[in-house]
N, C-alpha and C positions, 0 to 999 in steps of 0.2 A: 119588366119592372113590376114589382108588386105594389099596388096602390089601393087606397081605401082601407076599410077596417077588416081586420082578421082576428076577431076576438070573441068574447062571450056571446055577443048578439048573433053571431053567425054559426051555423052548424058546420063544424070543422071535423072531418074524418081524420083522427090522429094518425092512424096507420098510413093513410095515403099521404098526409103531409110529411110524415117522417121519411117515407120513401122518396118523396120529391126533394127534401132537404139533403138526404144522403146522396142522392144522384147528383145534386149540384156540387156537393163536396168532392165527389169522385171526379166529376168533370173538372173542377178547379185544380185538382192535383195533377192533371195531365201536363200543364205547362211547366211547373217546377221539376217534375220528374223527367221531362224531355230535356230541359236545360242541364239538369244534373247528370243525366246519362251521357250527354254530349261532352260535357266538361271532363267527366271521369274518363271517358273513352279517349279524348284527345291527350289527357295527361298520361294515361297508360300506354298509349302508342308512341309517346314521345313527339307528338306533332306540335307541341306548344313551344315557342321560342323561350329560352331561359328567362328572358326579361319579363315574360307574361305569366310565368308559373304561379307567382303569388296572387296575381289577379284572378286566375282560374280557380285557385283554391278558395279564395274569398267568395267568389261567385257560387262555388259549390256549397260552402257553409251557409250562405244566404238562402239557397234553395232548400237545404235541410231544415233551416229554421221555419221557412214557410210551410213545409210539410208537417212539421211538429205542431205548428199553430193550428193547421186544419184538422189534424187528428185530435187535438185537444177540443176543438169545436164539435167534432163528431161525438166525442165522449159526452159533452154537455147535452147534445140533442138526445142521445140515448137516455141520459139521466132524466131529462125533462119528460121523456115518454114513459119511462119505467116507474118513476116515483112521483107521488103527489108533492106539490109545493108545500113547504112548511110555512104557512102564512100566519103572521102574528102582527099585532099593532106595532108599527114602525114609524119612527120620526123621520119624515122625508127630508127635512132640512139637514139634519145631522148626517144622514146617509149620503146625500149629495155632497155635502161639505168634505166628508172623508174621501170620496171618490175624486173630487176635484183636486184636493191636496196631493193625491198620488199621481194624478195626470198632469198637473200644471207644469212641472219642470220639463217633461217630455215634449209637451206642446210648444213651450217657449223655445226649446232647442230646434224645433221644426219651423220656427218663425211665425207661430200662431199664438193668438191670445184667447183667453177663455173668460167669460163673464157670466155671473149668475144673477138673475133678476131677483131682487128682494120680494118676498111674498109674505103677506100677513092676512088673516091670523095664521099662526102656526097650526098645522094639522097632521094627524097621523093617518097612515094608510094600512090596509091589511095586505101585507106583502111578505114574500120570502126575501130577506136581505141579500142572501148570496146570489140568488137568480136575478134580482133587480140590479145588483152591482155588475154581474156579468153582462147584462143587457146594455147598461149605460157605458161600460168600457168598450163594448163592441161598437156601439153607435158613434162614440167619440173618435175611435180609430178610423172608422169609415169616413166620417166627416173631415178628419184631418187629411185623408187622401184626396178627397174631393175638393179641398179648399186650396187657395193660393197663399203663398208666403205673405204675411202681414194681415191676413184675414182674421176675423174674430168669431169664435164659436160662442153662441149665446144660448143659455138655458133659461126658459121661462116657465112659469107655473100658473095654473088656474084651477080654482075649485069650481066644478061644474056638477050640479045635481049631487049624486052620491059618489062621484069619482074625482080623483085628482088628475089633472092633465099636465104632462111634462112634455115640453117641446124643445128640441135641440136643432139649431140651424146655423148656417154661416152665410153671409150675404152673397158671396161669390162661389159657393159650393156647387159643383156641376156633377150630375150623376154620371155622365159619360167618362169622368175621371176615375170612377170606382174600378178597382181590380176584381178579378174573380174571387180572391180571398176576402175582399171587403163585402162583396155581395153575399158570400157565405156567412160572414160575420153578422150581417143584418138578418139573415134567416135564423141564426142562432138567437139573436136578440128577440126576434118576433116569437120564437118558440118559448123563450124564457118568460116573456110577458104573458103570453097566452096561457101558459101553464098556471098562472096566478089568477086566472079568471079576468085577465086584463084585455085591453084592446090596443092593437098596434097599427100605425098608419105611416106610410111613406109617400111623400110627394116630391116632385121634381121642379126644377127651374124657379128658384134655386132648391137644392136638395134640403128637405125639411123632414125630420123624424119626430113623430109624436107617439106617446103611449099614455094609456089611462089605467090607473089602479084604483080599486074600490077604497073608499074612505072607511076608517074604523068606526066612525059614529053614524054610519048609514043605518037604515032600518034593520032591526035585529034579524029578521028572516033573510034579508039580502046578505047580511054579514055572514050568517051561517053558511049560506051557499057559497059565498066568496072564499071561505076558508078551505074549500076543496078545489083541487085541480080540475080543469075541464077534461082531464084525461082519467078521471076516477074510474070510469067504466072500462078502462083499458088495463086495470091492474092485473087481471088474470093473464092477459096476453103479455103484459110487461114482465110477469114472473118468469116467462120463458127465457128472458135475457139474463137471468141470474137472481140469486136470493138477495135479500136485504143485507145480509152479512158480507156480500161480495160487492156492495155498492162502490162505484168509482166516484171518488170525491173530486169534483171539478175545481181546479185551482185557477182563480181569476188571473193570476200573474202569468199563466201559461198562454193566455188568450189575449 
């Protein structure tokens, strides 16, 4: 488990972190690939009773979706590494409200509730809305896996010094329930926040995810620094992955 801060205050080697995250993704792919290979093999050899054929096909489709999800996550990791975050003043309340509106129906179908703590005064953060949305989607998906039916996922906010703290947790969320895909999702979320000069924290018992983003009205010098990704020094290395014209646009809905 990753715990503690992994953000701007710590020296993070981007290339090493990228290698670790990609290694986790490749490891996570082993299980769905094994299941898929077994299911296809059984169907091809005719070893599956006719009554179970539809179930094996559905199982295969599920594993393909898992693999597509992880490939989408790997694409996001490369995007975070290769390109600076496009940070701009962002209304945190409006961004969160939009995300919750999209997630609410899916969580309800899973037997979960979601609540957002009201926070005043309203404040803006220096953030990349696309990457922040990616991170929140990933965290909510992981928390949904770790929670029980009837549980409530709560989002709370706090203005602390020159940062806005966002915490997401569920009373009964247990880290041991996380799947390999969920652990990779959290790695992607961490990379997305870290690329915005933010701080990411993950605590267990119960599972609690927090991240911090710089406020728009912080000290001018700090704001200017926050507008650049912590990966700025890696642009030259990142260019080896492809030109700006070939940038892969990460779609949140894929993840």
